[in-house]
N, C-alpha and C positions, 0 to 999 in steps of 0.2 A: 611309491617312494619317489621323492624328487631326485632326478639325476644329479650326480656330483658335477660341479662346474669343472671345465678343463683348466681354467685359470681363475684364481680368486685373489684379489689384491685389496688389502685393508691398510690404508694409511701409509703407503710407501713414500719415503722422502729421502732426498740425497742432497748434500751440500758439499761442494768442492772447496778445499781451503785456498786462501789467497788474500790479497789485500785490494779490495774487500773480498770476503768469501762469496761464492756464487751458489745460490740455491737452484740446482738444476731441476729438482722435483719437489714441489710442495706436496703435502700429504694427499694422495689420490686413492680413490676407491672405485673398483669396477670388477666385473667378472666376464669371462668368456665361456659360453656353454659348449658342450660337446657337439661336434658336427657343424660348428659355426666358423665362418670366415669374417673376421673383424678387421677393418682398415683403420689405421691410425694416421691422422693428418696433422700437420703443424709445420711452421716455418723452421729453418735452421735455428738451433738453440732452444727449441721448445721443450726439450727433455726426452725426445723419442728414443735416441740411442741410449741414453742413461737407463730408461725404463727397460729396453730390450736386454741390455747387459745385465741388469739386476735379475730379470726373469730367467736368463740363461746361466745364472750363478757365476758370471764373470766379474761381478762388481757387488760389493756388499752395501745394502742400504743403511742409512743412519737411523732410520726409524720405520716402524710399520712391519707388516707381515704379508706373505704371499704363499700360495700353494699352487703348484704346477703338477697336473696329473695326480692330484691328491697328496703329493709330497711337499712338506715345507721346504723353503729355500735352503735351510741349513743342511738338509739331507742332499747335498749337491750331487752325489753319485746317483741317487735314485732319480733326481730330476733330469740329469744329463742322459740317462739311459732312455728316457721317454720323449726327449725333444730332438727336433732337427732344426739347425740354426743356419741362417745366412746373415752375415754382417756385410762384408765388402768382398764380392766375388773376385775382384782383382788382387786381393791380398789373402785369399783363402787357400792357395795352392802352392806347391813347389813348381816353379815355372820351368825348371830344367827336366822335370819328369813328364811323361805323357799322361793323358787323362786316365787310362786304366791304372797306371802305377799310383797315381794320386788316390784314386778311389780305393785301391787295395790297401793302401796305408791307413786311410781313415776308417775303412770297414773293419780292419783288424782291431781298432780301438773298441769296437762293439762286439768283438769275438766272432766276426764273420770271416771265415777263411776257406781256402780250398774249394770244393765243389759248391758249397753254399754261396761263396763269394761269386763264383762264375755264373751260377744260375741267376742270382739277383742282378749281376752286371748285365747279362743278356736281356733280362726283362727291361731294365732301365734304358739301355741303349736303344732298344726297339721303341719303347714308349716315348722317349724324349728325342728321338731322331738324331742320335749321336754317332751312328756307324761311320760316317765319313771323317770324323775327327778324333775318335776316342783313342787312337794310337798315335796321335800327334802331340808334340810337346805343348804344354799349356802356354808357354811364352809366345807361341806362334798362332794362338787361337784368336778369333775375333771376340769382341765383348759379348755378343749374343751367344757364341759357343761357350764361353766361360760361364755365362749365366745359366745355361742348361746344365753344365757340369756341376755348378754350385747347387742347383736343385737336386741333381742326382745324389750328390753327397748328403744333402739334408734328408732325402727320402730313403737312403740306402737301408737303414735298419727298421724301416716301417714305423716311424715315430707316431705317437698319439697326438703330439702337439708340434706345430711348426712356428718358429719365431723368426720372422723374415724382415730384417731392417734394411729398407731401401734396396731390395734385390734387383730392381729394374733401373737402378741409378745410371748405369753406363750403357743402357740399351737404347736403340732407336725405337720409335713408336711401334713399328711392326714387330720387332723382337720382344718388346715389352708386352704387347698383346698376346704373342705366342706363349710367353712365360705364364701369364695369368690363366690362359686356357689349360695349360699343362697342370698348373696348381689346382684348378677347378676339377680336372679329371681325377687327380689323386684323391681329393676330398670326396668326390662322388663314389669312388671305388672303396673308400675307407669311411663309412658313415659316422664312426665315432671319432674320427680325426678332426682336429681344429687347427685354425691358423690365425695368428696375429701378425699383420703385415703393415709396414709403413711405406708410403710411396709419395712421390710428387707426380707420378704419371697418372693423372686422374682419368684421362680418356681410356687408358688400358684397364684401370681398376674398376671404373664405374659400372660396367655390366655385371660384375660379380659382387658388388658391395651391397650387402643387406643391412650392415650395421657399421657405424662410424664412431670413432673416438676423436675428438679434436683437442689437441694440447697446444698451449700457448704460454710461454714464459713459465714453464714448469707446472702449470695448473691444467686440470682437466675441465674444459669449458662445456663440452657437449658429449652426450653418449646416447645413441639410439639409431633407429632406421632413418635414412636420409629424408624420406617423405614426412615422417613424424616431426623431425627437427625443423624442417622447412615450415610446417604448419605452426609449431610452437613459437617459432621466431617471427611469425607474421610475414614471411617472405612470399613473393609471388611464386606460383607454381611454375617451375622451369619446364622447358620443352624436352630436355634430354637428361639422362642420368648424370652425364658429365657436367652439365650446367648446374645441376643440383649440388654436386660436390664443390664446384667453384663458388657458388653462391654461399654455401655454408662456411667454407673456408674464409671468404672475405668478410662475412658477417661476424664471425667469432674472433678472428685474429686481427681484423683491420687491414689486412693485406689484400691488394687488388687481385692478384692472380698467382697461380703456381703453374707448373708445366701441365697444361690442359690435355695434351695429346698422350 
């Protein structure tokens, strides 16, 4: 029996009203398999955030269908129970509360309370190296610390699917690399878990990227392993994985560079 895809997208499209209207997503089709980390690349305005919001049931598409963890998007409660989401770590928390208080609030939304909350908190504090700041107010944390806290929030209920829209946006290259390694560790420990991640930190993402989607002006221009896309496009073989992503980005979007580190 063929395994059920973690995410299946068929013809999703979205237009924002205005004068003139802006078509953020033209009909796109792709799927993410169980156990897969897929990286979404594209310049600002490519449609990445719109796509992530639709898959997280935060925004309704105008057309098309999608299934997340086997549930159609209109079954929003079923979808939300199975996903962990990061949008903007700097806007994902109550800044006057400490890290533990924030996680307790969000865990309660998934029915995790009392001893179950404390056990999971202890696991994540150890795994993500948060002991030194978990009891500090979020407003006083560094961007790297907030990034770890955002990952803890996304992982708290052990989701099957992670939707991570620019989770390393405000991180320095070292912290971005740490974030990607922590994500890879989670996926290794949860073989059926999958992640869809957008980033401009190509240097941090490159070692873990086995498949890439490239969006530009609301259209899906490329989908596949970087080495396969390089060969199909007739591009010279790059010396590093980061160079491969930079090459593909420039080839398909016409943009010279993104944040390579």
